[in-house]
C-alpha positions as CSV (number, residue, x, y, z in Angstrom):
1,D,-27.4,-87.1,88.6
2,R,-28.4,-83.9,90.2
3,W,-31.9,-85.3,90.8
4,A,-30.4,-88.3,92.6
5,M,-28.2,-86.1,94.7
6,S,-31.2,-84.0,95.6
7,R,-33.2,-87.2,96.6
8,L,-30.3,-88.4,98.6
9,Q,-30.0,-85.1,100.5
10,T,-33.7,-85.2,101.3
11,L,-33.4,-88.9,102.5
12,T,-30.4,-88.0,104.7
13,A,-32.4,-85.2,106.5
14,K,-35.5,-87.4,107.0
15,I,-33.4,-90.4,108.3
16,T,-31.4,-88.2,110.6
17,S,-34.6,-86.8,112.0
18,A,-36.0,-90.3,112.4
19,Y,-32.9,-91.4,114.3
20,E,-33.2,-88.5,116.6
21,R,-36.7,-89.6,117.5
22,F,-35.6,-93.3,117.8
23,D,-38.1,-94.1,115.0
24,F,-36.2,-97.0,113.6
25,H,-39.1,-98.4,111.5
26,E,-39.3,-95.1,109.7
27,V,-35.6,-95.4,108.9
28,Y,-36.2,-98.8,107.4
29,H,-39.1,-97.6,105.3
30,L,-37.3,-94.6,104.1
31,L,-34.3,-96.6,103.0
32,R,-36.4,-99.2,101.4
33,N,-38.5,-96.7,99.4
34,F,-35.4,-94.9,98.3
35,C,-33.8,-98.1,97.0
36,V,-37.0,-99.5,95.4
37,V,-38.8,-96.5,94.1
38,D,-36.2,-93.7,93.6
39,M,-33.2,-95.8,92.6
40,S,-34.3,-99.1,91.1
41,S,-37.6,-98.1,89.4
42,F,-36.4,-94.7,88.1
43,Y,-32.8,-93.6,88.3
44,L,-31.0,-96.8,87.7
45,D,-33.3,-97.7,84.8
46,I,-32.4,-94.5,83.1
47,L,-28.7,-94.6,84.1
48,K,-28.0,-98.1,82.8
49,D,-27.9,-96.8,79.1
50,R,-25.4,-94.2,79.9
51,L,-23.2,-96.7,81.8
52,Y,-23.4,-99.4,79.1
53,T,-23.0,-97.3,76.0
54,F,-20.8,-94.2,76.8
55,K,-17.0,-94.4,76.7
56,S,-15.4,-95.3,80.0
57,D,-13.7,-91.9,80.2
58,S,-16.8,-89.8,79.1
59,K,-17.9,-87.0,81.4
60,E,-21.4,-88.3,81.5
61,R,-20.4,-91.8,82.5
62,R,-17.9,-90.5,85.1
63,A,-20.7,-88.3,86.6
64,A,-23.0,-91.3,86.9
65,Q,-20.2,-93.3,88.6
66,W,-19.5,-90.5,91.0
67,A,-23.2,-90.2,91.9
68,L,-23.5,-93.9,92.4
69,N,-20.4,-93.9,94.6
70,R,-21.8,-91.0,96.7
71,I,-25.2,-92.7,97.1
72,L,-23.5,-96.0,98.2
73,L,-21.2,-94.2,100.7
74,T,-24.1,-92.1,102.2
75,M,-26.5,-95.1,102.4
76,T,-23.8,-97.2,104.1
77,G,-23.4,-94.4,106.7
78,L,-27.1,-94.0,107.2
79,M,-27.5,-97.8,107.8
80,N,-24.5,-97.8,110.1
81,L,-26.2,-95.4,112.5
82,S,-28.6,-98.0,113.7
83,A,-26.0,-100.7,114.1
84,R,-24.2,-98.5,116.7
85,Y,-27.0,-98.9,119.2
86,F,-26.8,-102.7,118.9
87,V,-23.0,-102.6,119.2
88,A,-23.2,-100.5,122.4
89,W,-25.8,-102.8,123.9
90,S,-23.8,-105.9,123.1
91,K,-20.7,-104.3,124.8
92,M,-22.5,-103.6,128.0
93,T,-21.0,-105.4,131.1
94,V,-24.2,-106.1,132.8
95,R,-25.4,-109.5,131.4
96,N,-27.6,-110.9,134.2
97,I,-30.6,-108.7,133.2
98,N,-33.6,-110.5,132.0
99,S,-33.7,-109.8,128.3
100,T,-37.5,-109.5,128.3
101,Y,-37.3,-106.4,130.3
102,I,-34.2,-104.8,128.8
103,F,-36.1,-102.0,127.1
104,F,-38.0,-101.0,130.3
105,I,-34.9,-100.1,132.3
């Protein structure tokens, strides 16, 4: 669980930096690699035994559930940052701009 929290902290720092540089494709790749490599291929594969076999009130299982909850909340927040730009653009009052040139203004 500490390993997963460490990876999440590293991911958060990298994604925050990518957002500051408006490097959205890097955000996508960082999130995807975290989900596919760190979580799915490694952490969740190890974690499933603890979640399936330990008692529901065991410290080990509760720690795993806490870590998964923290990961979900953090990733949701990290993905939400990019959505804010699209919401802001959609709320703009100027609508008669040719959409082809919207990013050159």
